[in-house]
C-alpha positions, -999 to 999 in steps of 0.1 A, spaced: -504 -636 197 -512 -599 206 -484 -574 212 -493 -571 249 -490 -609 253 -457 -609 235 -444 -582 258 -455 -601 290 -439 -632 277 -406 -614 269 -406 -599 304 -411 -632 321 -391 -655 299 -370 -683 313 -332 -681 320 -309 -685 290 -275 -702 291 -257 -670 300 -273 -657 332 -292 -624 325 -294 -595 350 -327 -607 365 -316 -642 376 -278 -639 383 -285 -647 420 -299 -681 411 -270 -688 388 -246 -680 417 -266 -701 441 -268 -731 419 -232 -730 406 -216 -720 439 -197 -692 421 -201 -665 448 -165 -664 461 -151 -665 425 -175 -637 415 -165 -615 445 -128 -619 438 -132 -601 404 -117 -566 402 -150 -550 394 -178 -575 400 -211 -569 382 -235 -570 399 -217 -552 429 -216 -569 463 -243 -546 478 -266 -555 450 -261 -592 458 -271 -586 494 -303 -568 483 -313 -595 459 -305 -624 482 -325 -609 510 -354 -598 488 -357 -634 474 -354 -649 509 -382 -627 522 -405 -630 493 -440 -640 505 -456 -672 492 -491 -679 480 -510 -710 491 -536 -730 471 -564 -706 483 -544 -677 468 -537 -664 503 -504 -645 509 -482 -664 534 -450 -654 552 -417 -665 535 -412 -702 541 -383 -713 563 -369 -738 537 -334 -747 527 -333 -724 497 -342 -693 518 -317 -702 545 -290 -705 519 -299 -671 504 -297 -655 538 -263 -672 544 -250 -659 510 -261 -624 520 -241 -627 552 -211 -640 533 -211 -610 510 -212 -587 540 -183 -606 555 -165 -601 522 -170 -564 528 -155 -569 563 -188 -556 578 -179 -521 569 -210 -502 582 -201 -471 562 -205 -490 529 -236 -509 541 -254 -479 554 -248 -458 523 -257 -486 499 -286 -505 515 -321 -493 524 -330 -494 560 -353 -524 558 -327 -544 540 -299 -534 564 -322 -542 594 -329 -576 579 -292 -583 573 -282 -574 609 -310 -595 624 -298 -625 604 -263 -618 618 -277 -619 653 -295 -651 646 -266 -669 631 -243 -656 659 -266 -674 684 -280 -643 701 -311 -654 720 -342 -640 703 -363 -617 725 -335 -609 749 -326 -573 754 -290 -566 745 -286 -542 774 -293 -571 798 -265 -593 783 -229 -593 798 -207 -588 767 -176 -600 786 -190 -636 790 -203 -640 755 -183 -657 726 -163 -631 707 -183 -634 675 -216 -631 694 -204 -599 712 -192 -584 680 -225 -591 663 -243 -573 691 -219 -543 687 -225 -541 650 -262 -542 654 -263 -514 681 -238 -492 663 -260 -493 632 -292 -487 652 -280 -454 664 -270 -443 629 -303 -454 612 -325 -432 634 -319 -403 610 -331 -421 578 -361 -405 562 -377 -434 543 -384 -458 572 -415 -479 575 -435 -472 606 -427 -505 623 -389 -502 619 -391 -466 631 -410 -476 662 -385 -503 670 -356 -480 665 -371 -454 689 -376 -480 715 -341 -494 712 -321 -462 709 -315 -458 746 -306 -495 750 -282 -493 721 -263 -465 737 -261 -485 769 -248 -515 750 -221 -495 733 -211 -478 766 -207 -513 781 -186 -524 752 -160 -497 761 -153 -516 793 -143 -548 775 -106 -557 777 -105 -586 752 -102 -588 714 -133 -596 694 -139 -615 662 -163 -610 634 -176 -637 611 -158 -643 578 -170 -663 548 -152 -694 563 -169 -692 597 -203 -687 581 -197 -718 560 -189 -737 592 -221 -725 609 -240 -737 579 -228 -773 584 -245 -799 605 -240 -792 643 -219 -823 647 -193 -812 621 -185 -778 635 -166 -790 666 -171 -757 683 -146 -738 662 -169 -709 655 -172 -702 692 -135 -704 700 -114 -672 706 -95 -676 673 -124 -680 648 -132 -652 624 -115 -619 617 -97 -605 647 -108 -570 659 -83 -555 685 -98 -541 716 -83 -506 708 -98 -507 673 -133 -516 686 -132 -489 713 -120 -463 689 -149 -469 665 -175 -472 693 -162 -439 709 -166 -421 676 -201 -435 670 -212 -426 705 -197 -391 702 -217 -385 670 -250 -397 687 -244 -375 718 -235 -345 696 -268 -348 678 -287 -350 711 -269 -319 724 -290 -296 704 -318 -301 730 -296 -308 760 -263 -288 762 -250 -311 790 -248 -340 766 -221 -321 747 -198 -330 776 -203 -367 768 -197 -360 731 -165 -341 739 -152 -369 761 -158 -395 734 -143 -375 706 -111 -367 725 -108 -404 735 -112 -413 698 -83 -390 690 -61 -407 716 -69 -442 703 -62 -432 667 -28 -420 679 -22 -454 695 -34 -477 666 -26 -454 637 -50 -439 611 -46 -468 586 -65 -494 607 -86 -517 585 -115 -519 610 -118 -482 620 -136 -462 593 -133 -427 608 -132 -394 589 -105 -376 607 -114 -342 592 -149 -347 605 -136 -358 639 -114 -326 640 -145 -306 633 -165 -323 660 -137 -317 685 -135 -280 676 -173 -276 678 -173 -293 713 -146 -268 724 -168 -239 715 -201 -254 728 -187 -267 761 -169 -238 779 -142 -253 801 -120 -231 823 -96 -259 830 -88 -264 793 -90 -228 781 -52 -227 778 -52 -254 752 -81 -239 732 -75 -222 699 -80 -184 698 -111 -190 677 -127 -212 704 -116 -188 732 -134 -159 715 -166 -179 712 -165 -189 748 -159 -154 760 -186 -140 738 -211 -166 752 -202 -157 788 -201 -119 782 -164 -117 792 -156 -90 765 -124 -78 781 -109 -113 775 -120 -110 738 -99 -78 736 -69 -96 750 -72 -124 725 -74 -99 697 -43 -81 709 -24 -113 711 -36 -123 677 -21 -91 662 12 -108 667 1 -144 657 -22 -135 627 -42 -167 633 -77 -153 633 -92 -145 599 -99 -108 593 -135 -116 583 -141 -134 617 -127 -104 636 -149 -80 617 -180 -103 623 -173 -101 661 -172 -63 659 -205 -62 639 -221 -84 665 -210 -61 694 -221 -30 674 -256 -44 670 -258 -51 707 -246 -16 715 -272 -1 691 -299 -18 710 -292 2 741 -263 -16 758 -242 15 764 -216 -5 783 -205 -20 750 -195 13 735 -160 11 751 -156 -25 740 -166 -17 705 -139 10 703 -113 -14 717 -121 -42 693 -122 -17 664 -88 -4 675 -74 -39 676 -88 -46 641 -74 -13 628 -39 -21 640 -41 -55 624 -53 -39 591 -24 -14 590 1 -41 598 -11 -60 568 -11 -29 545 -49 -23 544 -65 11 548 -81 25 580 -118 16 583 -146 41 584 -157 27 617 -124 36 634 -126 72 621 -162 75 635 -153 61 669 -122 83 671 -141 115 662 -140 125 699 -107 113 713 -99 113 750 -70 103 771 -83 68 777 -87 61 740 -52 74 732 -37 53 760 -54 21 748 -45 27 712 -8 31 721 -10 -1 742 -24 -20 713 3 -7 689 31 -15 713 18 -51 720 11 -58 683 47 -54 670 79 -71 680 105 -45 672 134 -69 673 118 -93 648 95 -71 627 103 -64 591 110 -29 578 76 -28 560 58 -36 593 77 -8 611 70 16 583 32 8 583 31 13 621 50 46 619 28 60 591 -3 51 611 9 69 642 18 100 621 -17 100 606 -34 97 640 -14 127 651 -23 148 621 -60 140 627 -59 153 663 -68 190 670 -57 190 706 -19 192 710 -21 176 744 -31 143 727 -4 148 701 23 151 728 10 119 744 17 100 712 49 118 702 65 112 736 56 75 736 85 50 734 71 33 703 68 66 685 103 76 694 117 42 683 99 41 649 104 78 638 136 96 635 143 129 654 138 150 622 105 134 614 92 139 650 103 176 651 87 183 617 55 167 627 53 187 660 60 219 641 33 212 616 8 207 644 18 239 662 14 260 630 -20 245 624 -33 251 660 -20 283 675 -36 275 709 -39 244 731 -72 234 745 -64 224 781 -100 216 789 -102 179 785 -131 174 809 -162 160 790 -191 185 787 -222 171 804 -248 197 793 -258 206 758 -255 244 765 -221 242 783 -200 237 751 -178 267 745 -176 281 710 -142 285 694 -132 309 666 -124 300 630 -112 319 600 -127 299 572 -165 298 568 -162 273 539 -144 248 560 -169 252 588 -198 247 565 -181 216 551 -177 203 586 -214 211 593 -225 190 564 -204 160 574 -209 160 612 -236 139 629 -225 149 664 -252 173 678 -227 190 702 -202 196 673 -231 209 651 -240 234 677 -204 246 681 -200 250 644 -232 271 642 -222 293 671 -189 300 653 -206 307 620 -232 330 635 -204 348 653 -188 355 620 -218 366 600 -255 373 608 -267 375 572 -266 338 563 -293 312 568 -272 281 575 -301 256 573 -299 262 535 -262 251 533 -271 217 519 -300 209 496 -301 174 511 -315 187 544 -352 181 540 -379 181 566 -417 175 560 -436 206 550 -460 201 580 -429 208 603 -410 234 583 -437 261 587 -434 258 625 -396 256 626 -389 284 601 -412 306 622 -386 305 651 -374 341 655 -339 334 669 -317 326 638 -292 303 657 -320 283 673 -339 280 640 -308 268 621 -300 243 649 -335 228 652 -339 226 614 -305 209 609 -308 185 639 -342 173 627 -331 170 590 -300 151 599 -319 129 623 -345 120 596 -318 113 571 -299 90 596 -332 72 603 -338 67 566 -304 51 561 -309 30 593 -282 48 613 -305 47 643 -278 54 669 -269 88 654 -306 95 647 -314 90 683 -286 113 695 -297 140 671 -334 137 680 -326 137 718 -305 169 714 -333 185 694 -359 175 720 -338 190 748 -335 222 728 -372 227 719 -385 217 753 -375 251 767 -395 272 743 -421 252 723 -445 226 736 -457 221 701 -423 211 687 -416 191 719 -446 169 710 -434 167 674 -400 154 685 -416 129 709 -437 116 679 -406 113 657 -387 95 685 -416 71 688 -413 64 650 -375 60 654 -380 35 682 -404 15 661 -379 14 632 -351 5 656 -370 -25 670 -382 -37 636 -347 -36 622 -331 -52 653 -345 -77 676 -379 -76 659 -365 -94 629 -357 -125 651 -393 -125 664 -386 -109 698 -417 -90 709 -413 -52 715 -412 -40 751 -445 -32 768 -434 5 771 -431 8 733 -466 -7 728 -480 17 754 -464 47 736 -479 35 703 -513 33 719 -508 68 734 -500 82 700 -530 67 684 -553 80 711 -537 115 713 -561 144 709 -539 175 711 -550 204 689 -527 223 666 -499 196 667 -484 191 633 -488 154 625 -472 132 598 -496 106 583 -468 81 581 -465 79 618 -501 68 622 -496 44 594 -465 29 610 -482 27 644 -511 7 630 -488 -16 610 -467 -21 642 -498 -32 662 -509 -56 634 -474 -70 630 -473 -78 668 -509 -92 668 -523 -66 691 -556 -75 676 -576 -72 708 -567 -36 712 -574 -27 676 -607 -46 676 -622 -37 710 -603 -9 726 -597 17 699 -617 49 707 -646 56 683 -633 90 672 -601 74 659 -621 50 636 -639 81 622 -608 103 618 -580 81 610 -584 58 579 -554 36 588 -569 29 622 -602 20 605 -584 -4 581 -563 -19 610 -594 -24 630 -611 -43 602 -580 -65 595 -576 -73 632 -612 -82 636 -611 -104 605 -581 -122 620 -599 -128 653 -631 -141 636 -613 -163 611 -615 -195 631 -652 -191 636 -682 -201 614 -687 -184 581 -719 -167 593 -700 -148 621 -675 -132 597 -693 -98 595 -661 -77 596 -648 -97 566 -677 -83 546 -670 -48 559 -634 -51 550 -644 -63 515 -666 -33 510 -639 -9 521 -613 -23 497 -638 -25 468 -646 12 473 -608 20 473 -604 1 441 -635 17 424 -631 44 399 -651 76 400 -666 85 366 -676 118 352 -691 130 319 -674 155 296 -688 170 264 -663 172 236 -659 198 208 -681 176 185 -709 177 210 -706 141 221 -706 131 257 -677 108 268 -671 90 300 -639 97 319 -627 73 346 -606 87 374 -578 61 381 -573 71 418 -608 70 434 -617 96 460 -647 75 471 -627 52 495 -611 60 529 -577 63 511 -561 60 477 -551 26 463 -515 37 463 -517 46 500 -533 12 507 -505 -6 489 -479 15 507 -495 6 540 -497 -32 532 -459 -31 524 -453 -22 560 -469 -54 572 -450 -86 581 -476 -108 600 -483 -138 578 -520 -142 586 -527 -105 579 -508 -106 546 -526 -139 537 -560 -123 544 -552 -92 523 -538 -113 495 -569 -136 494 -592 -105 494 -575 -91 463 -573 -125 446 -611 -129 452 -617 -94 438 -596 -104 408 -616 -136 402 -649 -118 403 -644 -105 368 -667 -120 342 -640 -125 316 -617 -145 339 -608 -179 324 -584 -192 350 -591 -184 386 -563 -178 411 -564 -198 442 -557 -186 477 -561 -195 514 -593 -183 532 -608 -171 498 -642 -185 508 -647 -158 535 -653 -131 509 -685 -123 490 -688 -140 456 -702 -110 437 -702 -72 434 -734 -52 427 -717 -28 403 -688 -45 384 -683 -16 361 -672 6 389 -642 -15 399 -608 -9 382 -599 -45 376 -567 -35 357 -555 -18 389 -566 -49 409 -546 -72 387 -515 -50 391 -520 -48 429 -522 -87 431 -489 -90 413 -473 -64 435 -486 -80 467 -474 -114 457 -440 -100 449 -439 -83 483 -452 -113 504 -426 -136 488 -399 -111 497 -410 -114 533 -412 -152 532 -401 -169 500 -410 -203 515 -447 -198 520 -463 -225 497 -497 -207 496 -481 -175 482 -460 -195 458 -491 -212 444 -507 -178 439 -476 -166 420 -477 -198 399 -514 -193 392 -507 -157 380 -481 -170 355 -505 -198 344 -533 -173 338 -509 -151 317 -497 -181 296 -462 -181 311 -461 -218 315 -424 -224 323 -425 -198 351 -457 -213 364 -441 -247 366 -411 -232 384 -434 -218 412 -456 -249 414 -425 -270 419 -411 -245 444 -443 -246 464 -440 -284 466 -403 -283 474 -405 -259 504 -431 -280 522 -415 -314 516 -378 -309 523 -371 -308 485 -395 -337 479 -378 -360 504 -412 -362 521 -446 -364 504 -461 -331 493 -492 -325 514 -524 -331 494 -537 -296 502 -507 -281 484 -507 -304 453 -545 -305 448 -560 -320 417 -564 -285 403 -527 -277 408 -517 -311 392 -540 -305 362 -524 -270 357 -490 -286 359 -501 -311 333 -514 -284 310 -481 -264 314 -461 -295 304 -484 -302 275 -482 -267 261 -444 -269 265 -445 -302 244 -431 -322 274 -455 -351 268 -438 -378 288 -439 -354 318 -477 -351 312 -481 -389 314 -462 -391 346 -481 -363 362 -514 -380 353 -505 -406 379 -504 -379 406 -542 -373 403 -565 -390 429 -579 -409 399 -553 -415 372 -562 -398 340 -554 -426 315 -571 -408 286 -547 -377 289 -517 -399 296 -523 -422 266 -530 -392 243 -498 -375 254 -477 -406 249 -489 -408 213 -472 -375 206 -439 -380 187 -426 -344 189 -419 -344 226 -393 -319 239 -385 -338 271 -362 -368 277 -390 -393 269 -377 -429 276 -353 -417 303 -384 -408 323 -398 -443 322 -382 -451 356 -405 -426 371 -437 -444 360 -452 -467 386 -486 -474 370 -482 -508 352 -511 -499 328 -493 -469 315 -461 -490 311 -479 -517 293 -494 -491 269 -458 -478 263 -446 -513 253 -475 -517 230 -469 -482 215 -432 -488 209 -439 -523 195 -464 -508 171 -439 -481 160 -410 -506 157 -390 -488 184 -372 -519 198 -348 -501 221 -375 -480 238 -397 -510 240 -370 -529 260 -366 -499 284 -404 -501 290 -402 -538 295 -374 -535 320 -394 -509 339 -424 -533 341 -401 -561 353 -391 -543 385 -401 -565 415 -415 -536 436 -441 -530 409 -455 -565 411 -492 -563 416 -491 -591 442 -469 -570 465 -486 -557 497 -502 -522 493 -475 -507 516 -447 -518 491 -466 -505 461 -472 -471 478 -435 -469 488 -425 -476 452 -449 -449 440 -437 -424 466 -400 -431 457 -407 -424 420 -427 -393 428 -398 -380 448 -372 -387 420 -394 -373 393 -402 -340 411 -365 -336 420 -356 -341 384 -383 -315 374 -370 -291 399 -335 -293 386 -349 -286 351 -370 -256 360 -352 -240 389 
């Protein structure tokens, strides 16, 4: 007998005296040992495994004499198997939590249908049309179990199409059935093992006991309603993501569940409710469903969310003040609220400036009460104090401390805070407002108060009685100072344009020999501007314009766009009166600032820029004013902005001709936009793709020149940065890194990948989307700097993945790069990541256009070179035509670095498994041979199974294998 025949005989041998794992269900069936088995402390196999095997055997198709597959026969054996499955479920007390977690959807669906059948639910009758109150208790309970489970199973991922279709059709009816169940006022009963035995008897022997009100396991009305309310609440909560009104229903059901749990107790045997999850549902409903009638019972956390959603910010301030006494809101949450409001204020909502200060003041008082330092934000917002700010701060301090109950440390923290605020104020009028307040008098002793006031008077010999805010930039009065060093220090730190002007007026009043724009070497402006600004004759105006612009550019660089706008606006107001040239310069810089503000703000969430901003960008690109200093970066940013927001029609059809000739970025943008527009069309119409290709090839070409050496020989010198193209390669790369539009980035990336593949010495091509639109050859290969092209491809992939790390096409390119450079472990990492991002971490099938045969073959080669030969054999199954030659050759290797036989569960091809049993038999590896035999013996791999079952088995093993590989290489 051959080894293969011996293996098959061993896998299908008859049952021995002690029941093996493959036929225990027949042993239990024949010996009637089910109840005894279930009473064991840790039965093996477990109850849920019994259910699966009973139902799988009962639903096994038969084969007639003509070898035709027939439906499972309705014979006594199959009926007993179904009854045994129901008895096991009854032993588990029909706990749907256990059944749903342990059984696949088809098996659970079959079990519940058998329950409906044995409970005498008429087949073909809609449950929603049945009156539960008139049905026998066990029949009504069976219907409830079925419909409760139907609502939960809708979210399973591995459903067959037929079951999924049925579930979608029955979802609404199931909800109506459960709602009707809440109106029942009688106890229900669920089948036990005893009642199921009675049902299995002949009809004349039952005597109607199974339909009486006392048969089965009793389920109290309150317990049933509690569980159904919870299930309905969960269903409504899931539906609320598309219909907020449904959250009202969810809220009602969850709060009713809480009431019922309080009545029946949390230890009920028939209510399996996660009370922590229920509490989370209730809190989420409080936040999602604003209710004025119940706002008094809401937590401060929920109140804040409701007020933020409705824009009632003053109420948020009240909650924060009250929380300064209760300390119930986490500090991180309070800070996140302030950040959210700051972001809205920076986007132009000036009405929120006051709210931001109030929230910040509340958070600051909370911080000092808990012993933390004062935040930088508070110091910034308090740079220009006024009466309203002082009054509010004193109100918060007074309402945040209970002087009768507060500890000495709390009182000390508050007193120190008030003293520090006083010491930071320049105007004695504000100091007197604080020092005369009741809280200040209570917390500080007389001696401390007098000492503080004396210190303030010595520091400021005069009192500024003008507290009226200045409206015009030129109306601010200058004040004298005695220390130039202190004023210069303040000039360096200040970002308030009015304060900067005041300091410069004082400095120029003290000396006329200094050039104060040189005070800090950090103040830098572009050379193209400095020649114009430093040509201003008036020293004060020159210093002021230079410093305002330098500080504005710095604030823009560090993304402090609010202060940058204030500084630029002040500079614009200043230069408008005497220099049209500088006025246009400031308008250009403010345009660039507005672009950056939008891109860093609402633009990140996909919100399109306002039409006014797009019009200003067009106006800048079309501007033809002579003698205006222009920064190239502004044109670069404007073109990138238009591409990022798909203004392709303008760039393609409406850009003036002179711009294409004079501005290389506009020319490049026009070619990219036109290529995007033509991409869906036929290959013959993609003329601009060829033009774009030629432009980039020229940029990546090197200019060569001959040089004669001392020995008389002529050598060829290649210039790395070519001057032949419309821009340098470094400038092109800098421009590309300003783009975010996926299609534009994909086109550029595919162009460079194609240019990289054109090399004659390339062994492993890199793949990319839309690579077929580019020419396949270059007339003069020697002129292209392919080393620079390879570097550019790597930099572009790194940048694109920083924009979107979940783009499978870009991940495949990165993997191909690592594969081409022999970095096989890294290549596998990115091949697996590409599959994971487009399949919900392999819970769905990876699309075939992602895992092409070429990608699979490269993964196979990576595993082979890493000596992971079992992985190679498994991956050979992924090919459209299984590569048995490579699989068998890899399995013959004995120095495999992977887990070998632990991977056998991932093999679904029986031929490969049979080869494994032969191989292990030949080597005398008995244990490994038995593992392979066990894998072959799995029922779902039986060749007589329907194609759908075989495909499902293969897909399940693909999923588990790829997930295991991901854990290994991620």
